[in-house]
KOLZABA-698599 format. One record per residue: x, y, z of N, C-alpha, C in turn. Coordinates in steps of 0.05 Angstrom, whole numbers, padded with zeros to 5 digits, always signed. Layout:
# residues N
XYZXYZXYZ
...
# end
This chain:
# residues 254
-02309-01784-00711-02309-01764-00737-02293-01743-00727
-02271-01742-00749-02252-01723-00741-02261-01696-00743
-02243-01673-00727-02249-01652-00723-02256-01636-00752
-02242-01634-00771-02242-01625-00794-02266-01629-00810
-02272-01654-00806-02299-01663-00821-02323-01650-00809
-02322-01651-00772-02345-01634-00762-02348-01607-00772
-02325-01591-00780-02330-01565-00783-02335-01560-00809
-02337-01584-00830-02344-01582-00853-02371-01584-00855
-02380-01604-00840-02411-01610-00839-02424-01591-00825
-02417-01571-00805-02429-01551-00794-02429-01529-00808
-02409-01520-00830-02410-01503-00849-02429-01508-00872
-02439-01532-00873-02457-01541-00894-02481-01531-00883
-02488-01539-00861-02513-01537-00849-02520-01509-00843
-02500-01493-00835-02507-01461-00832-02510-01450-00856
-02493-01460-00877-02496-01444-00907-02527-01450-00925
-02531-01475-00909-02559-01482-00924-02585-01470-00902
-02578-01475-00883-02606-01462-00863-02601-01440-00851
-02582-01418-00850-02574-01396-00838-02579-01397-00809
-02595-01404-00798-02600-01409-00771-02606-01439-00761
-02580-01445-00743-02585-01474-00737-02582-01478-00710
-02606-01490-00695-02604-01495-00666-02583-01517-00661
-02570-01514-00633-02549-01536-00625-02563-01560-00632
-02588-01569-00623-02596-01597-00625-02596-01608-00652
-02601-01591-00675-02595-01603-00701-02568-01607-00702
-02545-01593-00699-02524-01600-00698-02514-01631-00689
-02527-01634-00663-02518-01660-00651-02534-01680-00666
-02560-01681-00676-02568-01699-00688-02552-01706-00715
-02549-01689-00734-02533-01684-00759-02507-01702-00753
-02492-01690-00733-02465-01696-00735-02463-01722-00718
-02482-01733-00698-02482-01756-00682-02459-01752-00658
-02457-01724-00649-02439-01720-00625-02455-01707-00603
-02444-01698-00580-02451-01692-00562-02456-01657-00562
-02474-01645-00548-02482-01619-00543-02448-01606-00538
-02437-01618-00513-02405-01607-00507-02385-01604-00531
-02393-01628-00550-02370-01627-00573-02377-01605-00593
-02402-01597-00596-02418-01581-00617-02407-01550-00602
-02414-01548-00580-02408-01521-00564-02373-01519-00570
-02359-01537-00564-02332-01531-00577-02327-01520-00601
-02334-01534-00617-02328-01534-00646-02342-01505-00658
-02365-01489-00641-02376-01470-00651-02361-01447-00640
-02352-01451-00613-02332-01435-00605-02306-01423-00618
-02296-01447-00624-02274-01442-00644-02276-01432-00669
-02305-01438-00688-02309-01432-00708-02317-01402-00704
-02329-01390-00683-02340-01366-00680-02309-01351-00679
-02291-01356-00665-02267-01340-00665-02254-01339-00686
-02256-01360-00704-02248-01355-00732-02257-01343-00750
-02281-01329-00744-02299-01314-00763-02311-01327-00786
-02322-01361-00779-02335-01379-00794-02360-01378-00797
-02371-01368-00775-02399-01366-00763-02401-01347-00745
-02431-01342-00738-02431-01329-00712-02449-01345-00689
-02431-01356-00670-02447-01368-00645-02469-01353-00635
-02489-01365-00625-02509-01356-00615-02516-01374-00590
-02531-01361-00569-02541-01371-00549-02545-01407-00549
-02560-01410-00570-02577-01435-00577-02571-01453-00597
-02542-01440-00614-02537-01453-00635-02518-01435-00652
-02519-01432-00675-02505-01411-00697-02522-01397-00720
-02508-01377-00727-02522-01366-00756-02499-01364-00771
-02504-01360-00796-02488-01354-00817-02479-01327-00819
-02459-01322-00829-02449-01288-00831-02442-01292-00860
-02446-01267-00874-02447-01260-00895-02413-01252-00899
-02402-01275-00916-02372-01279-00911-02359-01275-00942
-02338-01263-00938-02324-01258-00960-02315-01289-00975
-02304-01290-01000-02294-01307-01002-02267-01313-00992
-02254-01335-00986-02234-01340-00971-02205-01324-00978
-02205-01326-01009-02177-01313-01014-02184-01281-01011
-02201-01265-01005-02207-01243-01001-02208-01234-00979
-02207-01252-00961-02204-01244-00929-02176-01230-00927
-02179-01211-00909-02160-01201-00900-02133-01220-00882
-02111-01215-00886-02092-01237-00871-02096-01239-00846
-02100-01219-00834-02102-01224-00803-02127-01235-00793
-02150-01242-00812-02173-01255-00807-02163-01288-00817
-02154-01294-00838-02141-01319-00844-02121-01328-00829
-02107-01314-00816-02089-01328-00794-02096-01336-00772
-02125-01330-00760-02139-01339-00739-02148-01375-00741
-02149-01377-00769-02168-01402-00782-02143-01422-00783
-02145-01448-00764-02130-01472-00761-02102-01462-00760
-02101-01442-00740-02071-01434-00734-02056-01458-00720
-02065-01472-00709-02045-01493-00694-02041-01511-00712
-02055-01522-00734-02054-01539-00749-02032-01528-00769
-02039-01502-00781-02015-01488-00800-01989-01485-00787
-01987-01485-00757-01961-01487-00744-01943-01512-00753
-01962-01534-00742-01951-01565-00746-01942-01563-00776
-01960-01558-00791-01948-01564-00821-01922-01543-00830
-01918-01522-00818-01895-01504-00817-01872-01516-00804
-01876-01525-00783-01851-01544-00770-01839-01563-00787
-01858-01582-00798-01845-01598-00812-01827-01588-00842
-01843-01569-00853-01827-01557-00878-01800-01544-00866
-01804-01534-00846-01778-01522-00841-01751-01546-00833
-01759-01560-00830-01743-01579-00822-01730-01600-00849
-01743-01586-00869-01732-01592-00897-01708-01575-00904
-01707-01550-00891-01688-01524-00900-01665-01534-00886
-01640-01530-00902-01613-01525-00892-01604-01499-00896
-01582-01491-00879-01567-01465-00880-01553-01466-00908
-01556-01443-00918-01543-01439-00941-01559-01445-00974
-01586-01450-00967-01605-01462-00986-01614-01435-01003
-01623-01435-01025-01639-01424-01039-01669-01434-01038
-01686-01416-01027-01715-01422-01024-01739-01397-01035
-01759-01413-01042-01782-01395-01049-01800-01402-01026
-01820-01379-01017-01836-01379-01004-01861-01369-01011
-01882-01379-01019-01904-01364-01030-01924-01351-01014
-01946-01346-01021-01967-01327-01007-01983-01344-00988
-01993-01339-00973-02010-01351-00950-02006-01351-00924
-02023-01358-00904-02016-01357-00880-02003-01379-00869
-02008-01404-00878-01986-01423-00871-01956-01419-00880
-01951-01409-00901-01924-01401-00910-01912-01376-00896
-01927-01363-00882-01922-01343-00867-01911-01352-00838
-01923-01375-00830-01918-01390-00810-01889-01405-00809
-01886-01411-00839-01856-01416-00845-01837-01399-00844
-01844-01378-00854-01823-01354-00847-01816-01350-00826
-01837-01350-00806-01829-01339-00777-01813-01364-00762
-01806-01386-00778-01792-01403-00768-01763-01406-00775
-01755-01383-00795-01729-01384-00806-01708-01371-00792
-01717-01358-00763-01692-01335-00753-01671-01351-00744
-01670-01381-00743-01648-01392-00731-01632-01405-00757
-01640-01399-00782-01622-01406-00807-01602-01383-00811
-01582-01397-00827-01561-01375-00830-01556-01382-00865
-01549-01356-00878-01539-01353-00907-01564-01368-00924
-01592-01363-00916-01609-01373-00936-01613-01350-00953
-01623-01355-00980-01636-01337-00998-01661-01346-01002
-01674-01326-00991-01708-01330-00990-01716-01309-01015
-01734-01321-01031-01752-01311-01055-01775-01312-01047
-01790-01287-01050-01821-01286-01044-01835-01266-01058
-01863-01275-01063-01883-01251-01071-01900-01239-01055
-01899-01244-01024-01915-01244-01011-01901-01219-00989
-01921-01198-00988-01907-01174-00964-01901-01181-00937
-01924-01201-00928-01921-01209-00902-01892-01224-00897
-01887-01242-00912-01867-01260-00908-01848-01250-00914
-01846-01231-00936-01814-01210-00937-01810-01193-00913
-01834-01182-00897-01829-01165-00879-01815-01182-00850
-01828-01206-00846-01817-01232-00826-01789-01239-00834
-01783-01243-00857-01756-01246-00863-01736-01226-00859
-01741-01203-00864-01727-01176-00862-01724-01166-00832
-01742-01174-00821-01745-01160-00789-01734-01183-00770
-01737-01209-00776-01729-01229-00755-01709-01246-00763
-01697-01245-00791-01676-01260-00796-01652-01245-00805
-01633-01260-00806-01606-01247-00821-01603-01252-00851
-01618-01268-00857-01620-01282-00889-01624-01265-00912
-01612-01271-00933-01618-01253-00961-01641-01258-00965
-01659-01232-00976-01686-01233-00988-01685-01219-01014
-01699-01233-01033-01709-01221-01055-01738-01221-01058
-01749-01197-01062-01778-01197-01065-01789-01198-01094
-01805-01215-01107-01811-01204-01136-01832-01188-01134
-01829-01163-01147-01845-01140-01146-01874-01142-01163
-01889-01127-01158-01911-01132-01179-01932-01115-01173
-01958-01123-01180-01985-01107-01169-01996-01119-01142
-01999-01104-01125-02006-01110-01097-02034-01118-01096
-02036-01141-01088-02067-01158-01079-02073-01150-01055
-02090-01126-01046-02089-01115-01024-02096-01134-00999
-02121-01144-01004-02132-01165-00977-02109-01186-00964
-02096-01195-00991-02076-01221-00981-02048-01211-00980
-02044-01187-00984-02015-01176-00986-01993-01194-01004
-02007-01197-01027-01996-01212-01043-01986-01191-01073
-01961-01197-01077-01955-01187-01106-01960-01205-01133
-01973-01199-01150-01980-01214-01179-01978-01197-01205
-01981-01210-01222-01983-01193-01250-01958-01203-01267
-01947-01188-01287-01936-01196-01306-01902-01187-01295
-01901-01165-01281-01880-01161-01271-01869-01177-01248
-01889-01190-01233-01877-01211-01216-01872-01232-01232
-01885-01239-01258-01878-01267-01272-01851-01262-01285
-01844-01240-01294-01822-01232-01307-01796-01239-01290
-01795-01226-01264-01780-01229-01246-01773-01262-01239
-01796-01275-01234-01795-01305-01225-01783-01319-01248
-01790-01312-01274-01781-01330-01296-01750-01334-01298
-01736-01319-01290-01706-01319-01293-01693-01328-01267
-01705-01333-01244-01697-01343-01220-01704-01369-01211
-01685-01383-01197-01684-01415-01195-01682-01418-01170
-01695-01432-01155-01691-01444-01126-01686-01472-01122
-01676-01477-01102-01671-01511-01094-01698-01520-01083
-01714-01509-01071-01739-01517-01059-01761-01487-01058
-01784-01496-01069-01802-01479-01067-01823-01484-01049
-01835-01471-01033-01860-01477-01012-01880-01456-01023
-01902-01474-01031-01930-01458-01035-01953-01474-01023
-01970-01459-01028-02001-01465-01016-02019-01464-01042
-02043-01477-01046-02066-01477-01061-02087-01473-01039
-02117-01461-01058-02139-01460-01042-02149-01487-01048
-02148-01506-01063-02160-01525-01063-02144-01552-01072
-02147-01573-01060-02135-01600-01069-02156-01623-01070
-02162-01624-01095-02192-01648-01094-02183-01667-01111
-02191-01695-01115-02187-01714-01133-02194-01706-01156
-02185-01714-01177-02194-01708-01203-02193-01674-01215
-02188-01661-01195-02182-01629-01201-02155-01623-01200
-02136-01636-01185-02109-01630-01177-02107-01600-01156
-02088-01588-01155-02086-01566-01137-02096-01542-01157
-02112-01527-01140-02125-01504-01157-02125-01479-01142
-02130-01455-01155-02131-01432-01139-02153-01414-01147
-02162-01399-01135-02185-01380-01146-02178-01359-01159
-02152-01345-01159-02143-01327-01178-02125-01335-01197
-02130-01332-01220-02114-01335-01244-02087-01328-01244
-02080-01299-01234-02056-01294-01233-02036-01302-01217
-02048-01315-01196-02033-01334-01175-02022-01361-01185
-02046-01367-01201-02041-01393-01217-02014-01393-01236
-02014-01371-01250-01990-01372-01270-01961-01368-01254
-01963-01354-01232-01942-01351-01213-01930-01377-01202
-01946-01394-01192-01942-01417-01180-01931-01434-01205
-01944-01439-01224-01940-01452-01244-01906-01445-01250
-01900-01419-01246-01868-01413-01260-01849-01418-01240
-01861-01417-01208-01840-01427-01187-01837-01462-01193
-01858-01467-01193-01855-01501-01194-01836-01510-01213
-01837-01495-01241-01821-01504-01262-01788-01492-01254
-01788-01478-01235-01759-01464-01237-01753-01471-01207
-01761-01494-01193-01744-01507-01177-01740-01533-01171
-01722-01541-01162-01711-01566-01159-01732-01590-01147
-01739-01573-01126-01759-01591-01110-01779-01568-01099
-01808-01582-01107-01830-01564-01100-01846-01578-01075
-01859-01566-01054-01874-01576-01031-01900-01555-01028
-01916-01575-01028-01945-01555-01021-01956-01562-00996
-01956-01539-00980-01969-01534-00954-01998-01534-00956
-02016-01554-00942-02041-01553-00944-02057-01563-00919
-02070-01552-00912-02083-01552-00881-02107-01569-00891
-02125-01586-00881-02138-01605-00882-02169-01593-00898
-02166-01565-00895-02191-01550-00901-02195-01549-00936
-02165-01554-00949-02163-01554-00975-02174-01576-00985
-02177-01598-00977-02186-01621-00995-02215-01622-00990
-02232-01604-00983-02258-01600-00989-02264-01578-01001
-02248-01558-01008-02255-01532-01019-02255-01533-01044
-02273-01518-01060-02269-01507-01087-02254-01482-01099
-02239-01481-01120-02231-01463-01133-02236-01465-01169
-02219-01442-01173-02227-01438-01207-02212-01451-01227
-02183-01444-01217-02164-01451-01238-02143-01472-01235
-02136-01495-01247-02119-01514-01239-02084-01499-01242
-02073-01508-01225-02041-01498-01219-02030-01527-01234
-02033-01546-01226-02017-01569-01231-02032-01599-01219
-02026-01622-01235-02037-01642-01223-02021-01644-01198
-02033-01667-01183-02021-01674-01157-01989-01686-01162
-01985-01698-01185-01961-01712-01189-01937-01688-01197
-01951-01666-01200-01936-01640-01207-01915-01632-01183
-01918-01635-01160-01902-01626-01140-01890-01649-01130
-01869-01648-01116-01858-01674-01101-01867-01683-01073
-01879-01664-01065-01888-01672-01035-01913-01648-01021
-01937-01666-01007-01954-01647-01001-01954-01655-00968
-01951-01631-00950-01951-01634-00925-01978-01625-00916
-01990-01643-00896-02016-01631-00886-02018-01643-00860
-02038-01636-00841-02039-01639-00818-02061-01662-00809
-02059-01676-00785-02080-01696-00775-02089-01717-00794
-02109-01726-00784-02127-01750-00797-02134-01745-00828
-02135-01766-00846-02150-01764-00865-02167-01783-00876
-02191-01789-00886-02205-01809-00894-02189-01827-00909
-02185-01855-00907-02170-01873-00925-02177-01876-00948
-02202-01865-00952-02214-01868-00985-02201-01846-00996
-02201-01819-00984-02192-01795-00996-02162-01796-00995
-02146-01812-00976-02119-01811-00979-02114-01831-01003
-02125-01850-01007-02118-01873-01024-02128-01848-01057
-02145-01839-01062-02154-01828-01084-02130-01807-01093
-02122-01795-01071-02100-01772-01073-02075-01785-01084
-02068-01811-01067-02046-01824-01081-02043-01836-01107
-02068-01844-01115-02074-01858-01141-02064-01832-01159
-02072-01813-01150-02069-01792-01174-02041-01772-01169
-02027-01789-01154-01995-01780-01160-01985-01761-01138
-02005-01761-01114-01996-01744-01090-01972-01759-01070
-01960-01742-01061-01937-01755-01038-01945-01744-01020
-01954-01756-01001-01965-01743-00974-01942-01742-00951
-01943-01724-00937-01933-01723-00909-01949-01712-00890
-01954-01731-00862-01977-01711-00847-01956-01698-00824
-01968-01682-00817-01958-01660-00793-01967-01670-00767
# end
C-alpha cells in the first residue's frame, strides 16, 4: 500500500473514531506497528492528528484552505518539493509566468533564484516576497482583498488586473482533483481567478500533490482537459490514473 493511501485511511479512522489504538490501525491497514508509528509521527508533525502513546486522537482541525501557510507548508513538504523541481524545469530565462497561491507554488518560487529576466505575475503575498527578496526577476502583484490565513489576494480588483495580462505559462494548484468533478477549489473567489489565468495563458500547468486526488471541494475550476499538464508526486492507483486520463488529464510524475 502506498504511503499516501495509508495517510488517507488513517485520517478516515481518526475522523470516525476520534481515538484509535495502534493495533486498530495495524488491523485495518494490514501493516506493521513500526510502519504505523512512522506514519503517525509524520502526521503528528504535520498537524494532521495528535499522536499518543498507544495510538492517535483527532484534532479539531480547520478546513485545509484556512490553515495558516506556516502549518500547510509542513504537510507533504518533500513531495511538494519534487513537484516544484519538475515545474521549474519547464521555465526558461526571459519567460512570462504566473505563479498562483499555495505552498507547492511557493516551493516553485523558491527555485527561481537562478533564472534571469523572468516576468513573474502572482496574487500570492508569500510568492511575491520570495521573488522580490531572492531573485532579480521582474515582479507584478495582482492586488486585491487579502485572504489572511493563506496570504492570497482575491476579489474583483484582482480579477480586473489579471483580465488584461497574458503569460506564456501559468502554474496553479487546486484543492481537489477527482474523476467526474475536475479541478475544484473551496473558495469561489479563487476559482474565478484561476479560470481567468488559465484563459490568459499559452500553457497552463496544475501542481497537485497526491492528497488532492481524494480531497473534496466546493466549486469547479475547469475539467481536467482544461489545463495542459498536471504534475503530481509518487505512485498512483492504476485505476485512478486511467480514470483521470480518460477525462482528459495529462499526467507527469515527479
